[in-house]
N, C-alpha and C positions, 0 to 999 in steps of 0.2 A: 729834718733828717743832718745830720751831720757825719762830715766824715774823715776818719786821719791816713793824711797823707803817711808812707814810709823814712822821707827823709825828716831832715833832722827838726824841721818846724813843728812845734805842736798846738800850732793853729789849726780850728775845726773851721772845712771849705763847707759850704753849704749847697747843699743840693738844690736846680731847680726844678719848679712843679712839673714843666714839661717832662726834663729829665726822669724825674723819679715818676710818670706816669707811660711812658716808653718803658720804662723795666721792669712797672709790674705787668703791664698789658703784655709785653710782648706781640705774638701776631695772634692768639688765642687758639691756635690748635696745631696739631700736630705736620710735621710736610709729608705730604702724600708722597708716596712710596711708588719707582717707575712704572709699577702696574697698573695702578690705579690712572695714573697720568696716563698710559697709551691707552687703557679702557675711555679715557674720556674723549680722546681723543679719534676712534675707532665710530664709522659711520657703514651702515649696510651701504651697498653698493645699489642694491635695488629695494625699493621700499617694500613695505607690508603692503601696504594698498596702494599697489600702483593706478588705478581709476581714481582715487582720491588725490594721489599723486600728481596728474596726469592734469588734474582738475586745477589745483591750485596752479599748476605753471602755465597752463592756458590763461584763468583769470590774472596772474601776474603779467603775463606778457601783453595782454588787452588793455591791463591797466596802464602800463608805460607806453604803450604806441598811444594810446591818449593823451596823455603827458607829452608825446611828443608834440602829438597832430596839432595842440591847442598851442603849446608852445611855440612852431613853426607858425601858427595865425597868428601870435602875439608879436612876431618879430624877436622871439628873444635869441641872443646870437648863438647861443649852442644848442639848440636844436635847428640851426637851420642847416642846408646844405654848402657845401662850398663857395660855391658859386653865388651863393646872394649874401655872405659873408665879410665885413669891413666896414667901415665907416664912411669910406666912397658910394659901396653899394647900397647905404642905407641913404646918403644924400639923394643917390640917383630915385632912389624908389619914390621919397618922399615927393623929389622936383617932379618926375613923374603923373604923380598923383593927386598932384595939388594944380592940374590943370587941365581942360578937357583937351582928348587927345582925338583924334579923328576916326585911328585906327582902329578903335573901342566897340566904334558903332557897324564895323566890316559884319559883322555876322550878322546884326540882324538885317541889313540889307542886303545880303546874303539869301537868308528867308525868305526876302521880301521878290526876290528875284526869281524862284525858285516858285512863286504863287505866282507869278506874273507870266510865268512860262507857260500854263494854263491857258492863257487867254490869247487869240489869234497872232497871226507871225511878224504882225507886226509892230503889235507890243512886244513881242520877245525880244527882237531885233533892239526896239530903244531899252528894254531892259538889259541889256546885255551892255548895249552902251553906258549905261548908267550906272551898272555895277563897275566896271574897265573904268573909266572917268572918276568914280569913287577910290578905285584901290588905287590908282596913278596920286589921287588927291594925300591920301593917308600916307604913299610912302613918301612924297615930300613934306611931308607932316614930320612923320617920325625921322629925316636927312636933319630938316630944323631941328627939332629935338635933339639931336644929336648934337648938334656943333654947338648947340646952348648949352648944352649940360656938360661938354668938355671945359669949355669957355670956363662956366663955371667952378669947376676941379680946380682947374688951372692956377682961376683966382684965388681960391680959399686955399689950395693945398700946394701951389705950384705947379708951374708948367711939368718940369720931370719927374712928380710922383705920383700924375694922372696915372690911374692902373688901365691898363689894357683893355680893351671890348667893352667899355662902359658904353660908347655910344648904342653900341650892340645889344647890352643888357635895354639899354632903354626903349630902346625901339620896339623888345619883343614883348617889355612891358606894356607898351604904350597901346600895340594891338591886341592885347587880354580885356573880358570886358571889366568891369571897375571890382564888380561883387565876385569876379572869380580870379581876382588875384589872388596870389599864398607869398607869400607875407602878407593879410589883409593892408590894405593901406591904413597907415596911422598918423594922414593928414588928412583937413577938408583940402574942397575945392578951392584955389583963390589963396589958403594959406602955405606961402611961399617958405621954403626950409631954409634956415639962418646959414 
């Protein structure tokens, strides 16, 4: 198709295929009126079937909570609480999970002591001494863990950029049983983080 321009040149200007297709196609429908657009935006404040709407909302909430629970267990950053976020906290978790911690056996030892309190008083005294000795050793292990973690973080990220509270974070994770830790351990025992 050719067009003639109104200026002096009589040379025909050729229209490209895209231009002609766009000109012929248009938008293909009339412009909606304001009334029609406003009607599309209107939604009822109260749904017609409240029970069905409540079920749908509850199902959506359950689904989002399950997704968040699985994300937290897997250690996905966006699902973690603020205290667990960041590369340094991930390093601390991996460091703690890679070693045997005495504190993680504290709960089973406490159950053992409870059972031993059913025996004669002499056994009860020794059971309590055992518990206190085990607790003392677990605290010393947690202190050593905190010092080690802080040294590793200082070597990796620099002395001044180590976050506050990493020693306490490491100790609290070390006192949890491995199967109950959240986020779940991402490393095997003996597999030190890089």
